[in-house]
DORO-792811 format. One record per residue: residue number from 0; x, y, z of N, C-alpha, C in turn. Coordinates in steps of 0.02 Angstrom, whole numbers, plus 50000, padded with zeros to 5 digits. Atoms other than C-alpha are relative to their C-alpha. Layout:
N
- num	nxx	nyy	nzz	caxx	cayy	cazz	cxx	cyy	czz
- NUM	X	Y	Z	X	Y	Z	X	Y	Z
...
END
This chain:
279
- num	nxx	nyy	nzz	caxx	cayy	cazz	cxx	cyy	czz
- 0	50063	49963	49999	50284	48290	50172	49969	49996	50070
- 1	50025	50002	49931	50213	48341	50343	49927	49976	50004
- 2	50070	50014	49987	50051	48279	50418	49965	50065	50019
- 3	50040	49941	49982	49910	48403	50446	50012	50018	50073
- 4	49990	49986	49928	49934	48387	50635	50065	50037	50012
- 5	49936	49966	49991	50116	48443	50618	49995	50073	49978
- 6	50008	49931	50025	50069	48597	50515	49957	50039	50049
- 7	50044	49964	49954	49928	48642	50634	50034	50016	50066
- 8	49963	49986	49938	50044	48629	50784	50042	50063	49992
- 9	49960	49940	50012	50156	48761	50704	49956	50062	49995
- 10	50046	49943	50005	50006	48873	50663	49975	50020	50069
- 11	50023	49984	49932	49945	48860	50842	50056	50032	50041
- 12	49944	49967	49966	50119	48911	50900	50004	50074	49979
- 13	50001	49931	50024	50106	49068	50791	49942	50038	50031
- 14	50061	49968	49977	49928	49107	50846	49966	49953	50051
- 15	50028	50045	49950	49890	49014	51009	49924	50010	50008
- 16	50073	49992	49997	49702	48978	51014	49976	50027	50067
- 17	50021	49975	49935	49695	49020	51200	50004	50076	50005
- 18	49997	49927	50000	49734	49201	51156	49942	50031	49961
- 19	50059	49974	50034	49573	49218	51056	49950	50026	50051
- 20	50053	49975	49957	49428	49316	51129	49952	49943	50017
- 21	50044	50054	49977	49303	49211	51227	49942	49986	49953
- 22	50056	50008	50046	49167	49240	51097	50020	49972	49932
- 23	49975	50018	50066	49277	49188	50951	49997	49925	49988
- 24	50000	50071	50019	49281	49023	50856	50060	49988	49955
- 25	49938	50010	50038	49460	48983	50805	50020	49927	50002
- 26	49975	50068	50001	49556	48825	50767	49977	49962	49938
- 27	50012	50042	50058	49524	48679	50650	49925	49983	49995
- 28	50071	50013	50012	49349	48665	50576	49990	49929	49975
- 29	50003	50068	50026	49379	48504	50479	50069	49981	49974
- 30	49936	50025	50024	49524	48394	50424	50023	49940	50038
- 31	49973	50062	49971	49608	48227	50456	50070	50014	50025
- 32	49933	49984	49973	49758	48252	50573	50056	49960	49968
- 33	49948	50043	50029	49851	48109	50487	50009	50011	49925
- 34	49995	49988	50072	49825	48175	50310	50065	50037	49984
- 35	49940	49966	50023	49979	48232	50213	49982	50068	49971
- 36	50011	49932	50026	49995	48417	50168	50062	50021	49962
- 37	49944	49970	50036	50102	48491	50032	49982	50067	49968
- 38	50021	49936	50029	50000	48643	49976	49948	50032	50046
- 39	50042	49964	49953	49915	48776	50083	49976	50065	49967
- 40	50029	49939	50027	49799	48920	50036	49977	50045	50057
- 41	50021	49951	49950	49777	49077	50143	49948	50046	49969
- 42	50053	49955	50023	49620	49186	50128	49969	50034	50060
- 43	50034	49965	49946	49519	49309	50231	49936	49963	50019
- 44	50066	50027	49987	49349	49226	50213	49993	49928	49976
- 45	50009	50070	50020	49301	49040	50210	49937	49991	49956
- 46	50057	50004	50046	49182	49057	50062	50007	49939	49955
- 47	49997	50058	50044	49137	48920	49939	50047	50013	49941
- 48	49953	49984	50055	49235	49012	49803	50072	49988	50021
- 49	49932	50014	49975	49390	48995	49913	50011	49925	50001
- 50	49995	50073	50002	49356	48808	49932	50013	49976	49929
- 51	49991	50018	50070	49343	48796	49743	50071	50017	49976
- 52	49931	49981	50018	49509	48888	49725	50050	49949	50028
- 53	49957	50051	49969	49590	48764	49845	49998	49935	49959
- 54	50006	50061	50041	49524	48620	49739	50041	50008	49936
- 55	49962	49989	50062	49598	48697	49581	50075	49997	50013
- 56	49928	49999	49984	49766	48721	49668	50025	49931	50023
- 57	49979	50063	49971	49767	48546	49741	50023	50009	50072
- 58	49980	49988	49931	49783	48618	49917	49964	49952	50047
- 59	50030	50043	49949	49751	48507	50067	49980	50038	50063
- 60	50014	49960	49941	49734	48650	50192	49985	50072	49979
- 61	50016	49929	50006	49648	48820	50192	50006	50031	50069
- 62	49996	49962	49938	49692	48946	50327	49965	50067	49987
- 63	50035	49937	50009	49570	49090	50344	50003	50041	50065
- 64	50003	49956	49942	49559	49240	50459	49931	49998	50031
- 65	50067	50000	49973	49371	49240	50477	49974	49930	50012
- 66	50028	50066	49986	49282	49093	50558	49944	49982	49951
- 67	50058	50023	50038	49159	48987	50460	49938	50001	50045
- 68	50055	50001	49952	49048	48961	50613	50019	50041	50061
- 69	49984	49958	49943	49063	49108	50732	49951	49988	50057
- 70	50050	50018	49949	48903	49059	50822	49983	49926	49991
- 71	50017	50071	50002	48837	48886	50862	49952	49983	49944
- 72	50046	50023	50052	48745	48784	50733	49976	49930	50016
- 73	50026	50067	49990	48639	48628	50731	50001	49959	49936
- 74	50001	50036	50063	48667	48580	50549	50060	50020	49957
- 75	49952	49986	50053	48800	48564	50415	49971	49973	49934
- 76	50033	50024	50060	48672	48515	50283	50026	50037	49939
- 77	49969	49972	50060	48737	48544	50107	49955	50050	49965
- 78	50043	49949	50031	48585	48650	50061	50003	50066	50037
- 79	49985	49936	49969	48648	48786	50179	50068	50025	49974
- 80	49938	49972	50026	48787	48904	50127	50062	49972	50035
- 81	49941	50023	49963	48907	48855	50266	50006	49924	49998
- 82	49998	50072	50005	48859	48672	50260	50028	49977	49934
- 83	49973	50017	50066	48899	48669	50075	50075	50006	50000
- 84	49928	49992	49995	49073	48733	50115	50031	49939	50034
- 85	49974	50058	49963	49099	48593	50242	49998	49938	49958
- 86	50006	50060	50042	49036	48459	50123	50053	50000	49945
- 87	49950	49996	50055	49149	48522	49983	50070	49986	50027
- 88	49934	50010	49971	49302	48527	50096	50012	49927	50017
- 89	49991	50070	49980	49275	48352	50166	50003	49955	49938
- 90	50001	50041	50061	49234	48280	49994	50067	50000	49965
- 91	49936	49993	50035	49401	48343	49928	50060	49996	50047
- 92	49945	50010	49952	49505	48305	50084	50039	50064	50013
- 93	49969	49935	49987	49538	48488	50120	49982	50021	50072
- 94	50010	49977	49931	49560	48547	50299	49990	50076	50001
- 95	50010	49929	49990	49505	48718	50361	50021	50018	50071
- 96	49975	49976	49935	49594	48811	50502	49990	50075	50003
- 97	50017	49930	49991	49547	48981	50573	50045	50032	50052
- 98	49963	49958	49951	49657	49113	50658	49969	50069	49996
- 99	50038	49937	50002	49549	49264	50702	50027	50049	50052
- 100	49975	49951	49951	49568	49369	50860	50067	49980	50030
- 101	49933	50021	49977	49718	49264	50910	50054	50023	49950
- 102	49953	49970	50049	49800	49329	50748	50000	50076	50004
- 103	50004	49927	49993	49739	49507	50780	50052	50025	50050
- 104	49958	49975	49947	49841	49523	50939	50071	49969	50000
- 105	49936	50035	50002	49990	49415	50888	50058	50048	49985
- 106	49939	49962	50016	50169	49476	50864	50043	49958	49952
- 107	50040	49947	50032	50170	49501	50718	49929	49978	49989
- 108	50071	50014	50008	49983	49514	50695	49970	50037	49941
- 109	50036	49971	50057	49851	49580	50578	50017	50073	49990
- 110	49986	49929	50007	49886	49762	50615	50073	50014	49981
- 111	49931	49993	50025	50074	49738	50589	50001	49994	49924
- 112	50003	50009	50072	50034	49675	50415	49970	50061	49966
- 113	50031	49940	50027	49921	49825	50385	50050	50058	50000
- 114	49949	49947	49997	50058	49944	50443	50054	49989	49948
- 115	49949	50015	50050	50184	49855	50331	49977	50016	49930
- 116	50026	49985	50066	50071	49874	50180	50003	50075	49985
- 117	49998	49927	50009	50073	50063	50208	50069	50029	50014
- 118	49932	49977	49985	50261	50072	50248	50002	50045	50061
- 119	49999	49963	49937	50229	50132	50425	50047	49965	50049
- 120	49956	50028	49949	50353	50107	50567	49960	49990	50064
- 121	50040	50017	49941	50271	50018	50714	50037	50018	50064
- 122	49972	49985	49935	50303	50089	50888	49980	49949	50052
- 123	50025	50048	49951	50196	49965	50984	49926	49990	49993
- 124	50072	50012	50005	50020	49900	51013	49959	50059	50024
- 125	50047	49948	49978	49873	50019	51030	49969	49981	50067
- 126	50027	50026	49938	49794	49911	51165	50045	49941	50020
- 127	49952	50054	49984	49936	49808	51243	49967	49940	50034
- 128	50021	50061	49966	49909	49628	51296	50035	49998	50068
- 129	49968	49998	49934	49938	49630	51485	50039	49937	50018
- 130	49964	50062	49986	50002	49451	51479	50067	49996	49963
- 131	49938	50000	50039	50147	49498	51363	50052	50043	50035
- 132	49951	49960	49964	50299	49552	51466	50043	50043	49954
- 133	49960	49961	50046	50387	49615	51310	49962	50060	49973
- 134	50040	49944	50023	50243	49732	51266	49992	50004	49925
- 135	50006	50000	50072	50237	49679	51084	49931	49980	49975
- 136	50065	50024	50021	50069	49592	51076	49945	50049	50020
- 137	50057	49958	49983	49901	49678	51079	49959	50018	49940
- 138	50046	49982	50054	49761	49751	50976	50020	50066	49969
- 139	49982	49939	50035	49800	49881	50843	50074	50015	50008
- 140	49931	49978	49996	49966	49968	50819	50004	50076	49996
- 141	49983	49929	50006	50034	50143	50847	50061	50005	49955
- 142	49949	49997	50052	50142	50194	50700	50023	50071	49987
- 143	49970	49936	50019	50253	50334	50637	50013	50000	49925
- 144	49982	49991	50070	50269	50400	50460	50072	50021	49995
- 145	49931	49979	50010	50445	50420	50394	50005	50075	49988
- 146	50002	49928	50013	50397	50595	50335	49928	50023	50009
- 147	50069	49975	49991	50246	50700	50387	49967	50012	49933
- 148	50039	49985	50060	50108	50716	50258	49930	50021	50020
- 149	50067	49979	49983	49933	50784	50248	49954	49939	50009
- 150	50049	50054	49991	49783	50681	50300	49975	49976	49932
- 151	50022	50020	50067	49727	50683	50118	50051	49954	49967
- 152	49947	50041	50029	49895	50612	50063	50004	49932	50033
- 153	49998	50064	49964	49889	50479	50198	49942	49956	49977
- 154	50057	50038	50025	49715	50425	50142	50013	49975	49929
- 155	49983	50021	50068	49777	50421	49962	50050	49943	50001
- 156	49951	50054	49992	49923	50312	50019	49963	49934	50014
- 157	50039	50060	49984	49799	50189	50096	49962	49975	49940
- 158	50039	50021	50059	49692	50188	49939	50045	49968	49948
- 159	49954	50026	50051	49844	50154	49830	50031	49934	50019
- 160	49962	50059	49978	49922	50017	49936	49958	49942	50026
- 161	50044	50055	49980	49774	49918	50000	49964	49973	49939
- 162	50036	50027	50058	49679	49801	49884	49937	50041	49985
- 163	50056	49960	50021	49544	49888	49784	49934	49966	50018
- 164	50067	50024	49985	49363	49870	49841	49950	50052	49976
- 165	50052	49953	50021	49197	49950	49794	49996	50060	50047
- 166	50004	49945	49951	49199	50053	49954	50055	50051	49990
- 167	49943	49955	50002	49371	50125	49925	50021	50020	50070
- 168	49977	49974	49935	49439	50233	50067	49966	50066	50014
- 169	50035	49939	49980	49338	50365	50159	50043	50039	50050
- 170	49961	49956	49956	49411	50513	50253	49953	50045	50038
- 171	50035	49950	49959	49342	50617	50397	50052	50042	50036
- 172	49952	49955	49970	49430	50770	50463	50026	50050	49950
- 173	49971	49948	50043	49531	50913	50391	50051	49969	49953
- 174	49954	50032	50047	49614	50847	50231	50070	50031	50000
- 175	49935	49966	50003	49754	50976	50248	50039	49994	50066
- 176	49965	50007	49936	49799	50931	50428	50062	49956	49991
- 177	49937	50037	50004	49973	50859	50459	49996	49935	50039
- 178	50000	50066	49968	49994	50675	50500	50072	49978	50010
- 179	49933	50026	49983	50149	50612	50590	49995	49930	50032
- 180	50011	50064	49965	50087	50472	50704	49929	49978	49988
- 181	50066	50027	50014	49942	50358	50667	49988	49937	50040
- 182	50020	50064	49973	49847	50215	50746	49968	49961	49943
- 183	50031	50042	50050	49798	50069	50635	49971	49938	50034
- 184	50029	50061	49975	49684	49922	50668	49964	49965	49943
- 185	50033	50038	50052	49638	49789	50541	49932	49978	50023
- 186	50068	50018	49983	49452	49752	50537	49963	50056	50035
- 187	50044	49950	49968	49316	49841	50637	50036	50032	50059
- 188	49960	49967	49949	49396	49974	50746	49966	50055	50039
- 189	50028	49942	49966	49268	50097	50811	49988	49989	50075
- 190	50002	50011	49928	49270	50016	50983	50065	50024	50033
- 191	49933	49983	49974	49450	50079	51002	50012	50075	50007
- 192	49989	49928	50001	49421	50267	51000	50030	50027	50065
- 193	49970	49977	49937	49462	50290	51185	50075	49989	49999
- 194	49928	50014	50003	49631	50206	51159	50034	50044	49948
- 195	49971	49958	50053	49661	50305	50999	50010	50071	50027
- 196	49993	49933	49973	49628	50470	51087	50055	50003	50052
- 197	49949	50001	49948	49738	50420	51232	50070	49995	49970
- 198	49935	50008	50033	49880	50379	51110	50025	50066	49971
- 199	49978	49935	50025	49883	50559	51048	50022	50000	49928
- 200	49980	50004	50071	49896	50511	50864	49962	50052	49959
- 201	50031	49951	50044	49850	50622	50718	49944	49969	49958
- 202	50049	50032	50043	49747	50493	50622	49990	49927	50022
- 203	50018	50069	49983	49663	50324	50641	49976	49966	49936
- 204	50019	50039	50059	49655	50198	50498	49971	49934	50023
- 205	50033	50062	49981	49532	50055	50519	49944	49986	49950
- 206	50056	50017	50044	49370	49985	50445	49935	50000	50040
- 207	50068	50007	49971	49182	49979	50476	49982	50055	50049
- 208	50017	49946	49954	49171	50149	50559	49926	50019	49992
- 209	50071	49983	50000	48990	50186	50606	49991	50076	50008
- 210	50014	49928	50001	48908	50357	50594	50012	50033	50067
- 211	49997	49965	49936	48890	50402	50778	50069	49999	50032
- 212	49932	49998	49971	49061	50346	50843	50048	50044	49959
- 213	49955	49959	50042	49147	50428	50694	49985	50074	50009
- 214	50019	49930	49991	49049	50590	50713	50024	50026	50067
- 215	49978	49979	49934	49086	50597	50899	50076	50007	50003
- 216	49926	49998	49999	49271	50561	50868	50028	50064	49971
- 217	49973	49940	50033	49298	50706	50750	49977	50063	50037
- 218	50020	49943	49960	49201	50822	50868	50043	50007	50063
- 219	49959	50000	49940	49309	50772	51016	50067	50034	49989
- 220	49931	49978	50012	49473	50819	50933	50012	50007	49924
- 221	49985	49995	50071	49558	50857	50766	50023	49934	49969
- 222	49980	50066	50025	49586	50669	50743	49973	49988	49930
- 223	50021	50020	50067	49581	50616	50561	49982	49927	49998
- 224	50023	50069	50006	49488	50458	50516	50007	49977	49928
- 225	49993	50031	50066	49530	50345	50369	49967	49931	50005
- 226	50042	50060	49995	49400	50209	50343	50004	49961	49935
- 227	49994	50043	50058	49440	50067	50223	49953	49940	50008
- 228	50042	50060	49997	49347	49906	50182	50029	49950	50049
- 229	49979	50049	49950	49355	49773	50318	50047	49948	49967
- 230	49960	50052	50034	49421	49641	50196	50069	50028	49980
- 231	49937	49971	50025	49554	49759	50126	50050	50011	50056
- 232	49953	49988	49945	49628	49800	50297	50028	49935	50029
- 233	49976	50064	49972	49646	49615	50340	50035	49956	49949
- 234	49967	50041	50051	49705	49544	50174	50076	50000	50006
- 235	49926	50003	49994	49888	49597	50202	50024	49947	50050
- 236	49980	50053	49952	49890	49474	50349	50010	49934	49964
- 237	49993	50063	50036	49869	49331	50225	50071	49993	49972
- 238	49932	50002	50027	50034	49376	50142	50051	49992	50056
- 239	49954	50006	49944	50120	49398	50310	49999	49929	50028
- 240	50007	50067	49973	50052	49232	50375	50030	49947	49954
- 241	49972	50047	50048	50100	49142	50215	50076	50000	50003
- 242	49927	49996	49993	50278	49206	50233	50024	49967	50063
- 243	49981	50034	49937	50283	49144	50413	49999	49924	49991
- 244	50003	50072	50010	50228	48970	50359	50054	49977	49951
- 245	49944	50015	50045	50354	48973	50216	50065	49991	50039
- 246	49939	50005	49960	50492	49004	50343	50001	49937	50042
- 247	50006	50061	49961	50430	48862	50452	50013	49939	49956
- 248	49990	50055	50047	50424	48747	50301	50074	49991	49983
- 249	49928	50003	50016	50604	48791	50256	50040	49972	50059
- 250	49963	50023	49941	50662	48761	50434	49993	49925	50010
- 251	50013	50072	49991	50583	48587	50437	50016	49959	49938
- 252	49989	50036	50063	50625	48543	50256	49937	49969	49973
- 253	50064	50027	50022	50441	48518	50218	49986	50011	49926
- 254	50012	49983	50070	50443	48598	50045	49926	50013	49986
- 255	50069	49981	50011	50266	48664	50066	49995	50052	49945
- 256	50016	49948	50048	50191	48765	49925	49943	50041	50030
- 257	50047	49957	49964	50101	48912	50005	49974	50054	49954
- 258	50033	49952	50045	49976	49021	49911	49958	50049	50040
- 259	50045	49950	49972	49878	49179	49951	49946	50014	49948
- 260	50055	49987	50047	49706	49198	49873	49996	50075	49985
- 261	50009	49930	50020	49685	49358	49774	49928	50015	49983
- 262	50071	49986	50009	49498	49340	49764	49977	50056	50047
- 263	50029	49947	49959	49409	49497	49826	49935	49973	50029
- 264	50060	50028	49968	49285	49424	49950	49963	50052	50043
- 265	50039	49948	49969	49227	49592	50017	49928	49995	49974
- 266	50068	50010	50023	49036	49580	50011	49972	50056	49956
- 267	50025	49944	50040	49012	49752	49932	50033	49998	49932
- 268	49973	50008	50068	49032	49747	49744	49994	50062	49956
- 269	50011	49940	50041	48970	49916	49677	49985	50059	50044
- 270	50016	49938	49964	48960	50096	49735	49963	50047	49953
- 271	50036	49947	50036	48833	50224	49675	49998	50061	50045
- 272	49999	49939	49960	48857	50402	49736	49935	50039	49988
- 273	50062	49961	50005	48698	50499	49774	50015	50068	49970
- 274	49991	49936	50033	48675	50656	49669	49948	50051	50021
- 275	50053	49954	49980	48519	50731	49747	50018	50040	50061
- 276	49991	49956	49942	48512	50871	49874	49940	49991	50047
- 277	50058	50004	49954	48404	50870	50033	49947	50049	49981
- 278	50056	49956	50016	48232	50943	50004	49977	50038	50062
END
């Protein structure tokens, strides 16, 4: 059975913390480096319900995509939401490790997992990492469909293959337009429109698209937009990351039991469609 420090060394090799954005908070939040690990849980969000799931599983390590503390704090008091998570983890000898923007740009990374969930063939990164001589790392991915389809069909593909959320999948653009090449980016992607336009793709699948950037994007060109829930576009990474750790465990003979949480931790839980007309 490996020690936590041995498992974390392998995770840092997959997603080196120095490749995270300067504003990010990645790495180990809590955990005893000498503690033994035989069960690991992957999840998108470090919520208390995920900590409770780890307790039920008997996991000694949780790996999440989103940080628990993205900004500085002066307290981990148990009467705060995040402090309660820390207290619960420490009380039950569970470590928490975060791979965020360093997992976004990895090879394979979050957007590779998103492309894989939709059966898209990856051509390369949307925004290449200039420090990668092979040109495989970077933010987002440019992908090709095996067979052209309409924008409406592509959005329906995303809705069918990504985990269900209250938001569902929104579409902007001509539903009947033809889609052959697409850009995908797990998580918030409306800062990437310049790169998307430069890539010459037919559609862009991402999350958290805001009104003004989306409106301007569809006015600039016939680009189709497919907007899914943030959590849904990043959840496929958990399965990809779990498979990577499984392979590492097999190589070392660790016999780790690796799990992926199926809890929907997207914050939106219900959708009500407006029925009134403007007055």
